[in-house]
C-alpha angles and dihedrals in degrees: 000000000000116000088223093059087045091055092044093051088049090054093048094046096049094044093050091050094046091046093050091046099047108016098041093033096229097129132247097281093051091047094051092041091056091048091048097046094045096044091046092051097043099040092043089052091050089049089050091054094049110271099135119215093028094116090061089055090059087054089048091049090049093051094050090046087061085056091047087064090077122128118254083234087078105017103040102179148012092265091054087049090053088058090052088049090054091050092047092048089049093049090047091054093046094047100043093118096033125098093355109175094021115116121242096032095125091045090047093053091049090049095047089049091055094045089048090052093050091048090050093049089052089052093048095047093046089054094041107022092173087071093063114103122215092246091053094059092101090081 
């Protein structure tokens, strides 16, 4: 499967979970569950009908949906969530053959993606303080 497709699915999965959680007010667990359920059904059907590699995309979307559970305190909007999705997709690609069979790999990728984004924001805001918005001061 193409790494670009994996990263795009990660962005979409994370953003949809974030949107359902925050914009629709359904909460993080519901947002992640919807993405996981729909991606599992859709991508497994594609796999069943001969689109090889689709099952892995369900796993990627699930991973990103865990990152989409982030609080608005740290990931303030859908655009920031898209950046977290890129980080999660990239980490997924880089860790494909690492820690296979060890529980918690997908959640760890999601958590590290959020931590990396928060650190990146802190670095950017330290360098360019005028970019910081008032609601972002909690960092």
